[in-house]
N, C-alpha and C positions, 0 to 999 in steps of 0.2 A: 398192439398199442402197449407200450412201456412207460415207467413214471421215468427212466433212466436210460442213455445208450452210454455203453465205454468208447470212451475216448482216448486213452490211452491207462496206462498200469492201471494208475493212484488218479485218474480224471473221470467226470463221469457227467455228461452233458444230461441237464433235466428237459423233459419237454412238458407243452402245454396241460398233457394230464396232472400236472401237481400245482396248479394253479391255486392258490390260496383262497382261504376262506374269509380272516378280515381284508383282503390287499389282494385281490386278483390277476396284481402284477407280480406277484412275488411266491415263492412256493410254499404250499401248505407245509409243516415240520414234518409229516406223519411218513411221506416212501421215505423222506431221508434218514430217520430214521429206523426205519430195517433197511435202505442201503449201509450204513454203519453196523447192524450186526449181519451182513453178508461178509463187508469189510473183515473186524474182528472173526471171523467163522474160517473165511479165505487164508487169512495169518496163522490161526491156528493149526488149519489142515497142513498149513506149508510149514508147520514146526513137529508136529507129535500126530502118531497116529495113535494114542492109547484111547479115545474116545471123550476126553473130557468134556462137558456141557456146560452153558449157560447157565445160572441160579440165579443171576442180580442182572439188570441192566438200569445204571444209574444216569440220566443224560440231563443237560444246562444248555439251558439252549440261551444264546449268547444275541440274535438280533435276527431279521428277516435274512431273509436270500433273496435275489433275485433267479430267472427261472432262466437261467445261465449256464454253465460249466462250473461243478464244483470240484476240488479236489481233497481228496482223504489222506488220511496218514494214520498206521498205529506201531506203539509201543507196549513193550512189556513193562509195564511198573511193579510186579512182584511175583517174581519166577516162583515155581513149586510143583514139583510130583503129583499131588493132589489136590493143590489149591492155585487159583492162579489171578495174577489182575490186572487187567489188563486194556491199554487208553486207546480212544482211538477219537479225532478229530474231523470235521467237515469243514472246509474254510471256503469264500470266495475272494478273489480277488488279493489273497494275502494274507486274509482276517475270518479268525476262525470265529464260526456261526451256530454249532454245536459240539459238545463234547461229550464222549460216553465215558465212562467208567464202568468194565466189565467183571462180575464173579464168575470165574469158571470153575466149576469143583469135577473129583473124579465122583461118577457114576456108581450104583453099586443095587444090588438086587433085594426093596425093602419089600416088596410086594407083601409079606406075609402083617406088615406095618400100616398096611397102606389103609388110609382114614383121613377124612374130614368135615369138621362142623359145619360145614359152608356147603346150604342149599342148593339145588339143582334149580336152572330158572327151564321157563316152557322152551321145548324145542321151536328150534327156527323155523318148521314145516307147520309147526302151528299158532305163531304171531303175524300177524297182519302186517305186510310190505307199509314202511314207513320213505316217501321220499325227501329226505334231507335239503333236496335243493329246497325245497318250500321254506326253508329257515335261512339256510345259509348259501352265495355264491361261490362258484369256484371251479376248474376243471377235478380237480381230488372229487369232492362233495360228490359230483355229476357221475362221477366213474363207481360210486360206492351203492353195493347192492344191501335197502338197510330192514331189516325185519324188527318191529318195535312194539311194546308193550306197558304203555307209560302207566304209571301211578297218580303223580300230582307233577309240576315244573320241577324240572332240578331230580328227580327218581324216578329211574325209569330200568328195564332189561331189555336187553336189542341184541341182535346179529347182525354183525357187519361182514362183507365179502365180496370183491372186485376181481374183474374179469380181464383187468390190467395188469401184463405183467410187471413185475418191478427193478427187471433191468432187462432190457431188452436180447434175443436170441443167449440169455444166461441164465442156467439154473441155479435158483437159489433153494435156499433149507426151507422148511417150514415156519420155523422159529422167525427167521427172517421175512419172510411174509408175511406173517401174523404181527411183527413187530411193526412195517408199514403200516399196518393200521388203529396201531394201539393210542395217535395220537386223538383219535376221530373223539372217543367219550367225552371229551370236554364239550363239542357240539350236539350230542344227541340226544340231549333230553335239559334244554335250558331252561334256569330258573328265572331270566329275566330277556326283554328281547335285546338282542346284538345293536339293534339300530338307536337303541337307547344307551344300553352298558357295554362300557367294552369287557369281559374278563380273559384277555389269554393269558397262560401256562407258560411261567418261565422254567420248567424243571420239566421231567416223568420219570419216572421208578419204576420198575417193575421188576416183584418177585414172583420166581418161577418155581414150583413143586413138580412139575410137569412138564414135558414136552407139547405143543401145541399139535395136531393131528386135524387132516381135513380142512377147504376150505374154509369153513362159518368162524368165525373168531367172537363169542359172545361177553358179554358184557353187562353185570350188574352192578348201577351205579347210583351215587349218589352223588348232589352238589349242595355245597355249602358256601354263602356268602357272611361272610365276618362282619364286626362294626365298623372295622380300622381298614376299612380299602384292602382287605386281602380276604382271598375265597380257595377254596379246596375240591374237588375233583377226585373221588375217591371208587374204587371198581373193585368189585371180584372177577376175573379172568374165569373163559369157561373155553373148551372146545366140545365136539360131540357126544365126549365121552364124560363132563361133568367137569368141575374146577378143574386150573391149574394153576394159580394165582394170582394175587395179588396189584393193584397197579393204583399211584397216587397221581395227581399234577397240584404244584401251586398256582393258584392264579392271583394276577394283580387287576383290582377294580378300578374300572374307569370310567365316570357318567358325565 
């Protein structure tokens, strides 16, 4: 099983595994975000061999995408020896659906300086399994293995992994695999019933100070609804070793 199948050098066919939560006839955006990371890393590795790494992923989600073939493209916006800005786009039928701007940074040995005030969350093996399909439909949600520790509606820690490959018969990095799960954060501790209130996100930005390791991606998430139709889902990202970065998604609230 895979979310995408390569059908050309810059074209991928989505499978039914990407079925969306708001509309099962369109793609859940999460796997597409992982696909764009893969595209950026593939382009980077074709151009340079110095080990430059992704530090920030900033996506703009321009619209829905049918479960069909999508095209991707990459360009270097700001080349550099130690800092580089790369832009990638995912489109369908000639229309851009997702734009990504990624900052790539030169790594170095800062182990002696390592530290954060972000607390660790309960390990996945100590959290109870939770079935997200009890709240959401769609192939992508069904493919997610979730463990959750809910504090209240809109506040929870949880772990997510999937047995579904990002791309059929193609190896991807741990970051691309993890990024293909990032967008699930907005639906794992809902503040309101999605049958009564819609709260899709129109962007997603991840800042990463460590590369993810392992199959599990952890989230320490807070969902906030403002008084004027705008909300925010903010998360601290984890792997099994501890915090690795932060994630934010701006929401449009529709009643």
